[in-house]
C-alpha positions in Angstrom: 38.8 147.8 -42.3 39.7 144.1 -42.0 38.1 141.9 -39.3 39.5 139.3 -37.0 39.0 135.9 -38.7 38.4 132.8 -36.5 38.1 129.2 -37.7 37.3 126.1 -35.7 38.3 122.5 -36.5 37.2 119.3 -34.7 40.4 117.4 -34.5 38.7 114.5 -32.6 35.7 113.9 -30.3 37.6 115.6 -27.5 40.1 117.9 -29.3 39.3 121.2 -31.0 41.5 123.8 -32.8 40.8 127.5 -33.1 42.8 129.4 -35.8 43.0 133.2 -35.6 44.0 135.9 -38.1 44.4 139.3 -36.4 44.6 142.4 -38.6 47.9 144.3 -38.5 46.2 147.4 -37.3 45.0 145.6 -34.1 48.5 144.1 -33.6 50.1 147.6 -34.1 47.8 149.1 -31.5 48.7 146.4 -29.0 52.4 146.8 -29.8 52.1 150.6 -29.1 50.4 150.0 -25.7 53.2 147.5 -24.8 56.0 149.9 -25.8 54.3 152.7 -23.9 54.3 150.5 -20.7 58.0 149.5 -21.3 59.0 153.1 -21.8 57.6 154.1 -18.4 59.9 151.7 -16.6 62.9 151.4 -18.9 66.3 152.8 -17.8 68.7 153.7 -20.6 71.8 155.9 -20.0 71.3 159.4 -21.4 67.5 159.3 -21.4 64.9 160.2 -18.7 62.4 157.5 -17.9 59.2 158.0 -20.0 61.1 160.1 -22.5 62.9 157.4 -24.4 62.2 157.5 -28.2 60.4 154.5 -29.7 63.4 153.7 -32.0 65.7 153.5 -29.0 63.2 151.3 -27.2 63.0 149.0 -30.2 66.8 148.6 -30.2 66.9 147.4 -26.6 63.4 145.9 -26.0 62.1 144.6 -29.3 62.1 140.9 -28.3 60.4 141.6 -25.0 57.8 143.9 -26.6 56.9 141.5 -29.3 56.7 138.6 -26.8 54.4 140.6 -24.5 52.2 141.7 -27.4 51.8 138.1 -28.6 50.9 137.0 -25.1 48.3 139.8 -24.7 46.7 139.1 -28.2 46.6 135.3 -27.6 45.0 135.7 -24.2 42.5 138.3 -25.4 41.2 136.6 -28.5 41.4 133.0 -27.3 39.4 133.4 -24.2 36.9 135.8 -25.9 36.3 133.2 -28.7 35.7 130.4 -26.1 33.2 132.7 -24.3 31.4 133.6 -27.5 31.2 130.0 -28.6 30.3 128.6 -25.2 33.2 126.2 -25.1 34.7 125.0 -21.8 38.2 123.6 -22.3 39.5 120.9 -19.9 43.2 121.4 -20.8 45.6 124.3 -21.2 45.8 125.4 -24.9 48.7 124.3 -27.1 49.6 127.6 -29.0 51.3 127.7 -32.4 52.4 131.1 -33.8 55.3 132.4 -35.8 55.8 135.8 -34.2 55.1 139.3 -35.3 56.0 140.6 -38.7 55.8 144.3 -39.6 52.7 145.3 -41.6 51.5 141.7 -41.7 48.4 140.2 -40.1 49.3 138.0 -37.1 48.1 134.3 -37.2 48.0 131.8 -34.3 46.2 128.6 -33.5 45.2 127.1 -30.1 44.5 123.4 -29.7 42.7 122.2 -26.6 40.7 119.4 -25.1 37.0 119.4 -24.3 34.5 117.0 -22.8 33.0 114.8 -25.6 29.6 115.6 -27.0 27.4 112.5 -27.1 23.9 111.3 -26.4 23.8 108.9 -23.4 21.8 105.8 -24.3 20.4 102.6 -22.8 20.4 103.8 -19.2 16.8 103.0 -18.5 15.5 99.6 -17.7 18.9 97.9 -17.4 19.1 94.4 -16.0 20.9 94.4 -12.6 21.8 92.0 -9.9 22.1 93.5 -6.5 24.0 91.5 -3.8 22.5 91.6 -0.4 25.3 91.1 2.1 24.3 89.3 5.2 26.2 89.9 8.4 27.0 86.5 10.0 27.6 85.8 13.7 31.2 84.9 12.7 31.6 88.5 11.2 30.5 90.0 14.6 32.8 87.7 16.5 35.8 88.5 14.2 35.2 92.3 14.7 34.9 91.8 18.5 38.2 89.9 18.5 39.8 92.8 16.6 38.5 95.2 19.4 39.9 92.8 22.0 43.3 92.9 20.3 43.3 96.7 21.0 43.1 95.9 24.7 45.4 92.9 24.8 48.2 92.7 27.4 51.6 91.1 27.2 52.4 88.5 29.9 55.5 86.5 30.7 55.1 82.8 29.9 55.7 81.1 33.3 55.6 77.5 32.3 58.5 75.8 30.6 57.1 75.4 27.1 58.5 75.8 23.6 58.1 78.9 21.5 54.9 78.8 19.4 53.5 80.9 16.5 52.1 84.2 17.9 54.5 84.4 20.8 56.7 87.4 21.5 60.4 86.5 22.1 63.2 88.6 23.5 66.4 87.5 21.6 70.1 88.3 21.1 71.3 87.4 17.7 74.6 87.8 15.7 74.8 86.8 12.0 77.9 85.8 10.0 78.6 85.4 6.3 81.4 82.9 5.4 82.5 83.0 9.0 82.8 86.8 9.1 80.6 88.7 11.6 78.8 92.0 10.6 77.4 94.6 13.0 74.4 95.0 10.6 73.4 91.4 11.5 73.7 91.8 15.3 71.2 93.0 17.9 70.6 92.5 21.7 67.3 92.4 23.5 65.3 92.4 20.3 61.6 91.8 20.7 60.1 89.7 17.8 56.6 88.5 17.2 56.7 85.0 15.8 54.6 84.9 12.6 54.9 88.7 11.9 57.2 88.0 8.9 59.3 91.0 10.0 62.5 89.0 9.6 64.2 87.3 6.6 62.0 84.4 5.4 62.8 81.2 7.4 64.2 82.9 10.5 61.1 83.1 12.6 60.0 79.6 11.7 63.2 78.2 13.1 62.7 79.8 16.5 59.5 77.7 16.9 60.2 74.9 19.3 63.1 76.6 21.1 62.8 77.3 24.9 63.6 80.3 27.1 67.4 80.4 27.8 68.3 78.2 24.8 70.9 79.1 22.2 71.2 77.7 18.7 72.5 78.5 15.2 69.9 79.2 12.4 70.7 79.2 8.7 68.8 81.4 6.3 69.3 82.5 2.7 68.7 86.2 2.2 66.4 87.2 -0.7 68.0 88.1 -4.1 66.5 91.6 -3.9 67.7 92.3 -0.4 68.6 96.1 0.0 72.1 95.3 1.4 73.7 94.0 -1.8 76.5 92.1 0.1 73.9 89.9 1.8 71.5 89.4 -1.2 71.1 85.8 -2.1 73.8 84.7 0.5 73.5 82.0 3.2 73.8 83.7 6.7 74.3 81.8 10.0 72.6 83.5 13.0 73.6 82.6 16.5 70.4 83.2 18.5 69.8 83.2 22.3 66.2 83.3 23.7 66.2 85.6 26.7 62.5 85.9 27.4 59.1 84.6 26.2 55.8 86.6 26.3 52.4 85.9 25.0 49.5 88.2 24.2 46.4 87.8 26.4 43.1 89.0 25.1 40.5 90.2 27.7 37.5 88.0 28.3 34.3 88.8 26.6 32.3 89.6 29.7 30.9 92.7 31.4 34.4 93.5 32.9 35.6 94.2 29.4 32.8 96.8 29.0 34.4 99.0 31.7 36.8 100.1 28.9 33.9 101.9 27.2 31.6 104.7 28.5 28.8 104.0 26.0 27.9 100.4 26.8 26.2 99.0 29.9 26.7 95.3 29.0 28.7 93.1 26.7 25.4 92.5 24.8 25.2 96.3 24.1 28.7 96.2 22.5 27.8 93.1 20.4 24.6 94.8 19.1 26.5 98.0 18.3 29.1 96.0 16.4 26.4 94.2 14.4 24.7 97.5 13.6 27.9 99.2 12.4 28.7 96.1 10.2 25.2 96.1 8.7 25.6 99.8 7.9 29.0 99.1 6.3 27.3 96.2 4.4 24.6 98.6 3.0 27.3 101.1 1.9 29.3 98.2 0.2 26.1 97.0 -1.5 25.5 100.5 -2.9 29.1 100.9 -4.1 29.0 97.4 -5.7 25.7 98.3 -7.5 27.1 101.6 -8.7 30.2 99.7 -10.1 27.9 97.3 -12.0 25.8 100.2 -13.3 29.1 101.9 -14.5 30.4 98.8 -16.2 27.1 98.2 -18.1 26.8 101.8 -19.2 30.4 102.1 -20.3 29.8 99.0 -22.6 26.6 100.6 -23.9 28.1 104.0 -24.5 31.3 104.2 -26.6 33.0 107.6 -26.5 36.4 109.1 -26.3 37.8 110.6 -23.0 40.1 113.6 -22.8 43.6 112.5 -22.0 44.1 115.5 -19.7 41.2 114.4 -17.5 42.6 110.8 -17.3 46.1 112.2 -16.4 44.4 114.4 -13.7 42.6 111.4 -12.3 45.9 109.3 -12.3 47.6 112.2 -10.4 44.9 112.1 -7.7 45.3 108.4 -7.4 49.1 108.6 -7.1 48.7 111.3 -4.4 46.2 109.2 -2.5 48.6 106.2 -2.7 51.5 108.3 -1.3 49.4 109.5 1.6 48.3 106.0 2.5 51.9 104.7 2.3 53.1 107.5 4.6 50.3 106.7 7.0 51.4 103.1 7.0 54.9 104.2 8.1 56.8 104.6 4.7 59.1 107.6 4.5 57.9 110.4 2.1 60.5 110.0 -0.6 59.9 106.3 -0.9 56.1 106.8 -0.9 56.4 109.4 -3.7 58.6 107.1 -5.7 56.1 104.2 -5.2 53.2 106.5 -6.2 54.9 107.5 -9.4 55.7 103.9 -10.3 51.9 103.2 -10.1 51.2 105.7 -12.9 50.7 103.1 -15.7 48.9 100.6 -13.5 46.3 103.3 -12.6 45.5 104.2 -16.2 42.7 101.6 -16.9 40.9 102.5 -13.6 41.4 106.2 -14.2 39.7 105.9 -17.7 36.7 104.1 -16.1 36.4 106.8 -13.4 36.5 109.6 -16.0 34.0 107.8 -18.3 31.6 107.2 -15.4 31.8 110.9 -14.4 31.1 112.1 -18.0 28.3 109.6 -18.4 26.5 110.5 -15.2 27.0 114.2 -16.1 25.4 113.7 -19.5 22.5 111.6 -18.0 21.9 114.3 -15.4 21.8 117.0 -18.1 19.4 115.0 -20.2 17.1 114.4 -17.2 17.5 118.0 -16.0 18.9 117.1 -12.6 20.2 120.0 -10.6 21.6 120.5 -7.1 20.2 123.5 -5.2 21.8 125.4 -2.3 19.3 123.6 0.0 20.7 120.2 -1.2 24.3 121.4 -0.3 23.1 122.5 3.2 21.5 119.1 3.8 24.6 117.3 2.6 26.9 119.3 5.0 24.5 118.7 7.9 24.5 114.9 7.2 28.3 115.0 6.9 28.6 116.8 10.3 26.5 114.1 12.0 28.4 111.3 10.4 31.8 112.7 11.4 30.7 114.0 14.8 31.7 117.6 13.8 29.9 120.9 14.4 27.8 122.0 11.5 29.1 125.6 11.6 32.7 124.4 11.5 32.1 122.2 8.5 30.0 124.8 6.7 33.0 127.2 6.9 35.3 124.6 5.4 32.9 124.2 2.4 32.2 127.9 2.0 34.2 128.5 -1.2 32.4 128.4 -4.6 34.8 125.8 -5.8 34.0 123.4 -2.9 30.3 124.1 -3.3 30.4 123.3 -7.0 32.3 120.0 -6.2 29.5 119.1 -3.7 26.8 120.0 -6.3 28.5 117.8 -8.9 28.7 114.9 -6.4 25.0 115.3 -5.6 24.0 115.5 -9.2 26.0 112.3 -9.9 24.2 110.6 -7.0 20.8 111.7 -8.4 21.8 110.1 -11.8 22.8 106.8 -10.1 19.6 106.8 -8.0 17.5 107.5 -11.2 19.2 104.6 -13.1 18.7 102.3 -10.1 15.0 103.3 -9.7 14.4 102.6 -13.4 16.4 99.3 -13.5 15.1 95.7 -13.3 16.9 94.5 -10.2 17.2 90.9 -9.0 18.3 90.6 -5.4 21.0 88.0 -4.8 21.8 87.1 -1.1 25.4 86.6 -0.2 25.4 85.0 3.2 29.1 84.2 3.2 30.2 87.7 2.5 32.9 89.0 4.7 31.9 92.3 6.0 34.7 94.3 7.7 
């Protein structure tokens, strides 16, 4: 009795091909099972369901039966072979087969991608520079000014002074092209922040110096890429009347300002808390910068191929993330989606680096026998709950699936690998006092 024949080829460092030859007897048995199932459900005039002769079924259902048989055989032998050989594919298989022929062994091949096999090297004792970011007084002041902006008030300008950058002006305007007025270029009681660049370039700048109650004509040339084609690249004359002038007033940095917060007793408390949060951010930034340097060095030291499907998957995540951020910034969903897709090719180089870093750290972790236990996952979730101010039980439920736990474990193993490399590196500390920590 003939046996199933399986051959494996290494097409590249990340692509394999399995070729199968299935004896006709196995194919026939599977075909019989499929026809039996079809016969139970088939409806053909003149025959009772389940009693239709095989020859009749073959007349009406041959294509479906052979298609189902091929699918069943491919699924059965492909996944069994992967399991037997301990292969984990990272892409869907590309199947090649020429269909079923009577009394003939059935052949098919499956090509698929895998993670590359390589020995990680030169990850111990690497030379590193670690930037130590210093939080300056000016960083603290800048952050406090940003907080003050959140509590700013708008006040009418009482004195008779000209419009300046940063002012908010209430205007009526009407634009014309070649002497013809257009409703798209007209608005009343429009509030505009001077310097916001919300208007056509050159418009806001020409309001500077005008006074409340003044009217004047302003000439601007619309950009060539302006969305309204009839105005693109054309000179437009706007008749503008200033109807009101307001300025933003920031609260004073004193203990009165602290009344806006429950957690501070004095302005000094706020200042100390701002410095502390900036220093925590600086430490996280230092760590990310160091990890990026480690990744760059190791990618140069370890040359290996990356599976295209993993790169495409990473690009997809980056595009989705971009779309979400664009929507959060106020862009409509369709435009955000279009913008995300346009970024596909621009993301490729970074996606390759991210995938290479992931595979490298995974290999280093395997070589050094790093694992993540259930206790490590519990600790991670507890820390996450504290950081985000969430209840541990709520967060634990969110991460209860095996898939999410595996994702956390992989993240923790990667961190152990980075920590190991950092611990074994020769690190030179470089102070960066002028670093802007946000």
